[in-house]
C-alpha positions as a printed Julia matrix, in Angstrom:
388×3 Matrix{Float64}:
  94.14   99.66   90.04
  95.04   98.52   93.54
  98.12  100.73   93.55
  96.11  103.74   92.43
  93.53  103.13   95.13
  96.26  102.91   97.75
  97.76  106.19   96.59
  94.4   107.96   96.74
  93.74  106.59  100.22
  96.95  108.24  101.46
  95.93  111.68  100.25
  95.79  113.87   97.16
  97.7   112.48   94.17
  99.54  115.45   92.65
 100.85  113.49   89.66
 104.11  111.81   88.71
 107.66  113.12   88.78
 110.28  111.03   87.0
 107.66  108.3    86.84
 107.09  108.27   90.61
 103.59  109.06   91.99
 103.63  112.04   94.37
 100.98  112.02   97.09
 100.12  114.96   99.33
  98.95  113.45  102.62
  95.99  115.06  104.33
  98.18  115.81  107.34
 100.27  118.18  105.18
  97.47  120.72  105.19
  97.65  120.84  109.0
 101.32  121.83  109.0
 100.74  124.21  106.06
  98.02  126.01  108.03
 100.2   126.21  111.14
 103.2   127.52  109.19
 101.01  130.12  107.49
  99.73  131.4   110.83
 103.17  131.44  112.48
 104.98  133.02  109.5
 102.3   135.67  108.92
 103.73  137.95  111.6
 107.15  137.96  109.93
 105.53  138.86  106.59
 103.65  141.8   108.15
 106.84  143.11  109.78
 108.78  142.81  106.5
 106.06  144.38  104.34
 103.61  146.33  106.55
 101.84  147.78  103.53
 100.38  144.43  102.46
  96.74  143.76  103.17
  95.55  140.68  105.1
  94.83  138.63  101.96
  98.23  139.35  100.4
 100.18  138.82  103.62
  98.51  135.51  104.35
  99.04  134.47  100.72
 102.76  135.15  101.06
 102.86  133.21  104.33
 101.11  130.3   102.67
 103.58  130.58   99.81
 106.34  129.91  102.31
 104.51  126.75  103.43
 104.38  125.66   99.79
 108.08  126.51   99.41
 108.85  124.29  102.38
 106.77  121.51  100.8
 108.78  121.85   97.59
 112.01  121.55   99.61
 110.74  118.31  101.14
 109.74  117.07   97.69
 113.24  117.77   96.33
 114.69  115.9    99.33
 112.56  112.83   98.59
 113.16  113.03   94.85
 116.9   112.93   95.53
 116.4   109.64   97.38
 114.3   108.29   94.51
 116.71  109.34   91.74
 119.77  107.81   93.38
 117.88  104.6    94.22
 116.67  104.31   90.63
 120.27  104.66   89.49
 120.96  101.49   91.5
 118.06   99.68   89.86
 115.55  100.13   92.69
 112.5   102.13   91.53
 110.46  104.09   94.04
 106.77  103.17   94.26
 105.62  106.54   95.63
 106.63  109.73   97.39
 104.34  110.92  100.19
 104.51  114.45  101.63
 103.27  114.35  105.23
 102.85  116.4   108.39
 106.47  115.75  109.42
 108.1   116.02  106.03
 107.85  113.06  103.7
 108.94  109.55  102.88
 109.8   107.57   99.78
 108.66  103.98   99.38
 110.67  101.47   97.36
 109.85   98.1    95.84
 112.46   96.34   98.0
 115.35   96.97  100.39
 118.7    98.11   99.06
 121.02   95.11   98.79
 124.29   96.63  100.0
 125.53   99.12  102.62
 127.17  101.32  100.01
 123.95  101.73   98.04
 121.95  102.33  101.2
 124.45  105.01  102.28
 124.3   106.74   98.88
 120.49  106.83   98.81
 120.29  108.12  102.39
 122.84  110.9   101.99
 121.2   112.19   98.78
 118.3   113.83  100.65
 120.32  116.02  103.06
 122.73  116.93  100.24
 119.78  118.12   98.15
 118.58  120.37  100.99
 122.11  121.7   101.46
 122.22  122.57   97.77
 118.84  124.34   98.0
 120.09  126.36  100.98
 123.17  127.42   99.0
 121.07  128.37   95.95
 118.71  130.44   98.11
 121.65  132.18   99.81
 123.35  133.13   96.53
 120.95  136.01   95.6
 121.21  137.36   99.15
 124.97  137.44   98.76
 125.06  139.05   95.32
 122.31  141.69   95.21
 120.29  143.92   97.53
 116.7   142.76   97.51
 113.46  144.26   98.85
 112.41  143.17  102.37
 109.84  140.56  101.32
 112.05  138.55   98.9
 114.85  138.82  101.46
 112.55  137.35  104.12
 111.47  134.43  101.92
 114.99  133.63  100.74
 116.37  133.85  104.29
 113.63  131.53  105.52
 114.42  129.12  102.69
 118.11  129.15  103.59
 117.51  128.53  107.28
 114.82  125.91  106.73
 116.8   123.86  104.22
 119.97  124.12  106.29
 118.06  122.92  109.35
 116.44  120.03  107.45
 119.83  118.97  106.06
 121.6   119.12  109.44
 118.77  117.58  111.45
 118.38  114.7   109.0
 122.02  113.66  109.33
 121.67  113.08  113.07
 122.7   109.42  113.52
 119.41  107.84  114.54
 116.53  106.15  112.77
 114.14  107.06  111.23
 116.3   110.01  110.1
 118.61  109.76  107.08
 121.56  109.93  109.47
 120.24  106.74  111.03
 120.42  105.1   107.61
 124.0   106.33  107.27
 124.92  104.82  110.66
 123.09  101.62  109.77
 125.04  101.36  106.5
 128.35  102.0   108.27
 127.8    99.31  110.91
 126.47   96.99  108.21
 129.66   97.51  106.19
 131.95   96.97  109.19
 130.17   93.89  110.6
 128.58   92.39  107.5
 125.27   92.28  109.42
 122.54   94.72  108.43
 120.42   93.91  111.48
 123.24   95.02  113.79
 123.35   98.29  111.93
 119.59   98.72  112.28
 119.78   97.95  115.99
 122.56  100.5   116.54
 120.75  103.22  114.58
 117.39  102.34  116.11
 118.59  102.67  119.69
 120.44  105.87  118.8
 117.16  107.15  117.38
 115.47  106.45  120.69
 118.2   108.38  122.5
 117.57  111.33  120.17
 113.84  111.03  120.84
 114.57  111.73  124.51
 117.33  114.3   124.0
 115.33  116.58  121.66
 112.53  117.47  124.13
 114.97  117.55  127.07
 117.1   120.14  125.23
 114.0   122.16  124.34
 113.27  122.5   128.06
 116.76  122.45  129.55
 118.73  124.71  127.19
 116.75  127.9   127.91
 116.85  127.14  131.64
 120.63  126.76  131.57
 120.88  130.18  129.95
 118.67  131.77  132.6
 115.59  132.01  130.4
 112.24  130.29  130.14
 111.34  127.54  127.64
 109.1   128.62  124.79
 105.82  126.73  125.02
 105.44  126.21  121.27
 109.03  124.99  120.95
 108.57  122.55  123.82
 105.33  121.18  122.35
 106.92  120.72  118.92
 110.0   119.11  120.44
 107.81  116.73  122.42
 105.8   115.72  119.36
 108.99  115.36  117.31
 110.48  113.18  120.05
 107.39  110.97  119.95
 107.7   110.64  116.16
 111.39  109.74  116.46
 110.66  107.17  119.19
 107.91  105.55  117.12
 110.02  105.48  113.95
 113.02  104.02  115.77
 110.79  101.37  117.33
 109.39  100.44  113.92
 112.93  100.09  112.56
 113.94   97.84  115.46
 110.85   95.73  114.89
 111.71   95.54  111.18
 115.17   94.2   112.03
 113.59   91.58  114.29
 111.24   90.56  111.48
 114.16   90.23  109.05
 115.97   87.94  111.49
 112.92   85.75  111.96
 111.66   85.86  108.36
 113.69   82.86  107.07
 111.75   80.65  109.5
 108.5    81.41  107.69
 108.02   78.7   105.06
 104.67   78.27  103.34
 104.93   74.49  103.01
 105.85   73.94  106.67
 103.37   76.39  108.16
 100.39   75.39  106.01
  97.64   73.46  107.78
  96.2    70.33  106.11
  93.71   71.15  103.38
  92.08   69.32  100.5
  90.71   70.62   97.24
  87.14   69.6    96.39
  85.07   70.59   93.33
  82.54   73.28   94.15
  79.87   71.05   92.62
  80.37   68.37   95.3
  77.81   67.89   98.04
  78.53   69.02  101.56
  78.69   65.38  102.68
  81.3    64.57  100.01
  83.36   67.61  100.98
  83.3    66.65  104.67
  84.26   63.07  103.84
  87.25   64.33  101.84
  88.21   66.6   104.75
  88.02   63.71  107.2
  90.17   61.46  104.99
  92.79   64.19  104.42
  92.87   64.98  108.13
  93.35   61.33  109.06
  96.2    61.0   106.54
  97.89   64.03  108.07
  97.24   62.87  111.64
  95.01   65.85  112.41
  91.9    65.48  114.53
  88.75   67.14  113.23
  89.65   66.87  109.56
  91.43   69.13  107.09
  90.3    72.43  105.68
  88.25   72.21  102.5
  89.09   74.43   99.55
  86.4    74.56   96.87
  87.66   74.49   93.3
  86.06   76.24   90.36
  85.48   74.69   86.91
  89.05   75.62   85.98
  90.42   73.79   89.03
  91.51   76.97   90.77
  90.68   77.69   94.42
  87.63   79.89   94.74
  86.13   79.32   98.17
  86.66   77.88  101.61
  84.21   75.71  103.55
  82.94   77.72  106.52
  82.75   75.63  109.75
  79.98   77.78  111.2
  77.9    77.42  108.03
  78.53   73.67  108.02
  77.37   73.37  111.63
  74.07   75.02  110.68
  73.24   72.19  108.25
  71.75   69.07  109.92
  73.81   65.92  109.21
  70.89   64.16  107.52
  70.58   66.95  104.93
  74.25   67.31  104.01
  74.15   64.78  101.18
  71.66   66.93   99.3
  73.21   70.33  100.06
  75.88   71.74   97.72
  79.19   72.38   99.46
  79.27   75.83   97.86
  76.24   76.88   99.91
  78.3    76.49  103.12
  81.41   78.26  101.83
  82.86   81.75  101.8
  84.7    83.19   98.83
  88.46   83.55   98.93
  89.8    87.05   98.47
  91.56   87.69   95.13
  95.29   87.02   95.19
  95.25   84.72   98.22
  96.85   81.72   96.5
 100.53   81.08   97.31
 103.11   78.66   95.98
 104.33   76.11   98.52
 108.0    77.01   97.88
 107.61   80.6    99.07
 109.53   81.44  102.22
 111.16   84.28  104.13
 110.86   87.79  102.78
 109.44   86.48   99.49
 106.53   84.97  101.4
 105.98   88.14  103.43
 106.09   90.27  100.29
 103.56   88.01   98.56
 101.2    88.23  101.54
 101.54   92.01  101.84
  99.48   92.52   98.69
  96.22   91.47  100.36
  94.78   91.76  103.85
  93.53   88.25  104.52
  93.71   85.66  107.28
  93.52   82.64  104.95
  95.85   81.75  102.09
  95.65   78.64   99.93
  98.98   76.93   99.32
  99.41   75.12   95.99
 102.13   73.16   94.19
 103.57   73.57   90.68
 100.52   71.88   89.15
  98.1    74.13   91.07
  96.95   71.33   93.38
  95.96   72.35   96.91
  98.66   71.47   99.46
  97.42   73.29  102.53
  95.91   76.39  104.06
  98.18   79.07  105.51
  96.78   81.27  108.26
  98.22   84.76  108.58
  98.39   84.46  112.38
 100.71   81.46  112.05
 103.11   83.52  109.91
 102.88   86.46  112.34
 103.71   84.13  115.25
 106.87   83.01  113.47
 108.19   86.38  112.35
 107.04   88.49  115.32
 106.54   86.02  118.16
 103.42   84.53  119.79
 102.78   87.71  121.8
 102.18   89.66  118.58
  99.59   87.06  117.55
  97.71   87.49  120.83
  97.72   91.26  120.41
């Protein structure tokens, strides 16, 4: 159910293709509306006899056609990845195209290269298929317009996506190449990430400078789109560089070492008994102020955490008669981790729930500590990220 909720939160769930959920992000409707308005003039010039409703419907049909091209691009990624044993978790069609999410990273440069190149190849094939009728038969103006637009659009998407910078597919190709040559994926990500940032600057500069060099004036719409595209490229490249940094630091994140002292206490215990157990566990661990207290249910599983602010509200003389559960807050579902988890396995386990507190247990289910999300963030992203 959690996965379904996540898909719905991203937009409209269209269904499943090859077992992969396809989500239409809300931002897609923005670009569809803009394309409809911009393409409408071309439709009117190609078929002046059409009324407003029909001409706008055809223009919107082109927006849908472009969405289908993006979907084929993403499906190509998903199909090739599944052939390597890595299922996609969802395909999302967005304002700027789309993206495919996978269960894990591809384990080798060759597989990463193959998955990345599949998308542009699919668009190249679509461009060729759309061009074939134009080459073979004489068509009326309106079909000619739509097929020509499909050819140009898919050719542009294919060529633009192979530019060697993240987050584009060409960035993945460069990453895989450097990874193969050096044996270090993070070096490949760094090379492709910084190239992506160069592209993020070059694209808007060309949009302004190229017309000026030819003695013309920059088109305002083109400049705006180039600027926004540059911002998207810069952000995506930065995210990729941050991901590489996290991968380098991830092995330092070990649940057992980062967990703070904690003790498990039955939820039926009094507040005084729980605090005494916390004091004893804290003294054994050499921690001033006592250990954290995890309240255990009848089955011995962690169910709650003693809340310091709630404890402070109970006068000391009353604590012996107050149940510890009355001064506790419930743990979120799925916030129990095994003490052996570390690195990317630990990060993946924590990604399933947004929580600050995680109970660490051993093989027998006994409480071994309390892991705070900010401590993990400080290790994998640095103390400055924690402060932010």
